[in-house]
C-alpha positions as CSV (number, residue, x, y, z in Angstrom):
1,M,97.8,91.1,79.0
2,G,94.1,90.0,78.8
3,D,92.0,88.4,81.5
4,L,92.4,84.8,82.1
5,K,89.3,83.0,80.7
6,S,90.4,79.1,80.6
7,K,88.6,77.4,83.5
8,P,91.4,74.8,83.9
9,L,94.1,77.6,83.9
10,I,92.0,79.6,86.7
11,V,91.9,76.5,88.9
12,L,95.6,75.7,88.3
13,K,96.5,79.5,89.3
14,G,94.6,79.0,92.4
15,F,96.4,75.7,93.1
16,L,99.8,77.3,92.4
17,F,98.8,80.1,94.9
18,L,98.1,77.5,97.5
19,V,101.5,75.7,96.9
20,I,103.0,79.0,97.4
21,V,101.2,79.5,100.8
22,L,102.1,76.1,102.0
23,T,105.7,76.1,100.8
24,T,106.6,79.6,102.5
25,S,104.6,78.7,105.7
26,I,106.4,75.2,105.9
27,S,109.8,77.0,105.2
28,L,109.2,79.8,107.8
29,Y,108.3,77.0,110.4
30,I,111.3,75.0,109.7
31,L,113.7,77.9,109.9
32,N,112.1,78.8,113.3
33,P,109.9,76.0,114.9
34,G,107.6,77.0,117.8
35,W,104.1,77.7,118.7
36,L,104.4,81.4,118.2
37,T,105.8,81.2,114.7
38,A,102.8,78.8,113.8
39,L,100.3,81.3,115.4
40,L,101.8,84.3,113.3
41,I,101.9,82.3,110.2
42,V,98.2,81.4,110.7
43,L,97.4,85.0,111.4
44,L,99.4,86.2,108.2
45,I,97.4,83.8,106.1
46,W,94.1,84.9,107.6
47,A,94.7,88.5,107.5
48,S,95.9,88.2,104.0
49,A,92.8,86.4,102.9
50,R,90.5,89.1,104.7
51,F,92.5,91.9,103.1
52,Y,92.1,90.5,99.7
53,Y,88.3,90.2,100.3
54,F,88.3,93.7,101.6
55,L,90.1,95.0,98.4
56,F,88.1,93.1,95.7
57,Y,84.6,92.8,97.3
58,V,83.9,95.1,100.1
59,L,85.3,98.3,98.4
60,E,83.2,97.7,95.4
61,K,80.1,96.4,97.0
62,Y,79.9,98.7,100.0
63,V,82.1,101.8,99.5
64,D,82.1,102.7,95.9
65,P,80.6,100.6,93.0
66,S,82.8,102.4,90.5
67,L,85.9,100.7,92.0
68,K,86.3,97.9,89.7
69,Y,90.0,96.6,89.0
70,T,91.6,93.4,88.1
71,G,94.4,93.4,90.6
72,I,96.2,95.5,93.2
73,G,98.4,97.1,90.4
74,D,95.4,98.0,88.4
75,M,93.6,99.4,91.7
76,L,96.7,101.5,92.4
77,R,96.9,103.1,89.0
78,Q,93.1,103.9,89.1
79,L,93.4,105.6,92.4
80,L,96.4,107.5,91.6
81,H,94.7,108.7,88.2
82,R,91.3,109.7,89.9
83,K,90.4,113.3,90.4
């Protein structure tokens, strides 16, 4: 599969990720309403975003410039085949 190049499709993909985050967060809160659940959902979203930033920016810019990959699967494949 090639890289996604269409700007409208890239925006749509980002919007669909937002829909997934909102749908799952609201569903979790409905299943177990309370301030602790809300706090855990917020922390999960924040930590996930920071982890993504770490994987796709920090590692390449500050740790090893040769770490360039298109996704987590590609990253794992590169790290496993590295010598």
